[in-house]
C-alpha positions in Angstrom: 20.7 -11.1 41.9 17.5 -10.3 40.2 14.9 -7.7 41.0 11.3 -8.8 41.3 8.9 -6.1 39.9 5.2 -5.9 40.8 2.8 -7.3 38.5 2.0 -4.8 35.6 1.2 -4.2 32.1 2.4 -1.8 29.5 0.8 1.5 28.0 -0.8 0.6 24.6 0.8 3.8 23.1 4.2 4.5 24.8 5.0 1.3 26.6 5.3 2.8 30.0 4.4 0.3 32.9 0.8 0.6 34.1 -1.2 -1.5 36.5 -3.3 -4.4 34.9 -6.5 -2.7 34.9 -5.2 0.3 32.8 -4.6 0.2 29.1 -2.9 3.7 29.0 -0.6 5.5 31.4 -2.3 9.1 30.6 -5.2 10.5 28.8 -2.7 12.2 26.7 -1.5 8.6 25.4 -5.2 7.5 25.0 -6.0 10.6 22.5 -2.8 10.1 20.7 -3.7 6.4 20.2 -7.1 7.2 19.1 -5.7 9.5 16.5 -3.2 7.0 15.4 -6.1 4.4 15.0 -8.3 6.8 13.1 -5.4 7.7 10.7 -4.7 4.1 10.1 -8.4 3.4 9.5 -8.6 6.2 7.0 -5.3 5.0 5.2 -6.8 1.5 4.9 -10.0 2.9 3.4 -8.0 4.9 0.9 -5.9 2.0 -0.2 -9.0 -0.1 -0.8 -10.8 2.6 -2.9 -7.4 3.4 -4.8 -7.1 -0.4 -5.3 -10.7 -0.9 -6.7 -10.6 2.2 -9.0 -7.3 0.8 -10.5 -8.6 -2.6 -11.1 -11.7 -1.1 -12.8 -9.7 1.1 -15.0 -7.5 -1.8 -16.0 -10.5 -3.9 -16.8 -12.1 -1.1 -18.7 -9.0 -0.7 -20.8 -8.5 -4.3 -21.3 -12.2 -4.6 -22.7 -11.3 -2.0 -25.4 -8.2 -3.9 -26.5 
């Protein structure tokens, strides 16, 4: 026998069931997800900067050899 669940979606942060019109189950999940997004964005920017500097250093060293 299968149980029929009401139509629902899942919280973007923790995965708990929420109604379709909601993206998060609580304000706490919203702010935690925003902090996670901000940290991921910072990490991506840092990666691009470190990669660009590394390429410039390698090209500069290669020019002197």
